[in-house]
N, C-alpha and C positions, 0 to 999 in steps of 0.2 A: 705210612702215615695215612690214616683212614678218616678223612673228613666227611665221608658219606654217612657215617653214623655217629650218633652221640653215645657217650659211654652209658648214660642212663636212658639208655633207651628204652591327536590331531585336532586341532581346533574344530568346534562345531560348525557345520555349514547347514543353512536352512534349506529345506525342500521348497519346491515351487508352490505346493498347496498343503493345507493342514492334513496331517496323517501320512504325508508322503515321506519316503525315506530320503534323507539328505544326500547330496551329491557324493559324499564320502562313502556311502554304502551302509552306514549304520546310524541309528538314531541314538539320542541320549539314553533312551531306555535300554539299548543294547549294550551299553558300556559295562565293562566288568568292574566289580568292586575290588578293593584291595584284597579282601579275603578270597574272592574268586581267582584273582591273579596269583595269590600265594598258593592256592590249591593247584592251579594249573602249572605254576613253576615247579612246585614240589613233585608233581607227576612227571614233568619233563625230566627232572633230575633223577627220579626213580627209573626212568627209561634210559638213563645215561646220555641225555641230550642237554649237556651242561651249558653250552653256549646259548642255546635257545632259552633255557631256563633263566639264565642271567638277564636276558633281554626282558622277559616277562616279569621277573622279580624286580627289575629296575623300575618298571612301570608301577608296580605295587608300592615301591619305596617312594616314588614321586607323589602318589596319592596319599600315603600315610608315612611321612618321614619320621624317623626315630622309633619305629615300631620294632622291638627286639626280635620277634619271630621272623619278620621280613628280612631284617638285616642279617640274621644268622643264615637263613636259606640263601640269600643273595651272596654273602661271603663264601659260602660253601660252593655255590655254582661257579663263582669267579675262580676259586681255587682249583676245582676239578676241571675247568676248561683251560687252565694254564694262565689265567689272567691274574698273576700273583700280586701285582701292584694294586689292582682293584680289590683283590681279596684282603690284603693288608689294610687298605683304607676303610673297607667296609667293616672289618672286625674292630678297627680302632673306633669307628662310630658306634658299634655295638657296645664297646666298653665305656663309651661316654654315657650311654643310656643305662647300662648295668655294669658298674665297675667290679662287681663280685661274680660275674659270669665266668665260672671255671672253664667252660667250653670256649668262650670268647678269648680268654688268655691262651688256651691251648692252640686254637686255630690261628690266632695272630702269631704265636710263636712258630708254628709250622710254616706259615706264609713268609715270615721274616727269615727263617732258616733257608728256604728255597731262594730267597732274594740275596742270600749271602750275608745277611746282617745277623751273624751268629750271636754276638753279645746281647743284642736286643732280644733275640729269640730265646736265649737262655733265661733272661729275666722273666719273660711272660710264661715260659714253661715252668719255671720255679713257682710262680704265683699260682698257676693251674694246679700243680701238685700240692701246694699249701692249702688251697681251697678245697681240694678233693683228694686227700691223701690215699684213699682206697682205690683210686683209678690206676690200674696197671698201664692203660693206654698212655696216660700222662707221664707216669714214671719212666716208662720205656722210651718215650720221645725225648725226655730230658737226658736219659742215660746215653742215647745214641749221639748226642752232641759231644760227649766226652767231657773230660775235665776242662775247666776254664784255663786259659793260658796264664802262665805265671806273670805276676805284676812286674 
């Protein structure tokens, strides 16, 4: 299961004088934007620093909640760092934003599978395959679950 790739591939504190750096060590001008945090989180993931990436990407998510690109990267960082419940929750949020995200269904399915929630995983993997029938990655993930148990 390869979530690293897609198939289509502190409160402000005032300084003592104007222009002085606040006691926290950074000024409001030094704060990273959600886009900059997304870029930094993506770079950390690229370097296989998934837990650190999840921290940075969570900050981006707090700045711009409901942004699909941030949620996807955050979910992937959670998954790759073994934070499976966080990954599932994040991919569920992604699907609230974009219900037709084939990758979102695939990634949620993979997260649920790892959590032992096979029936739910199967549902999302089937949706991923239906939304992107040419994806071998999605078809293979669904096939690895095996047939559903008899009723």
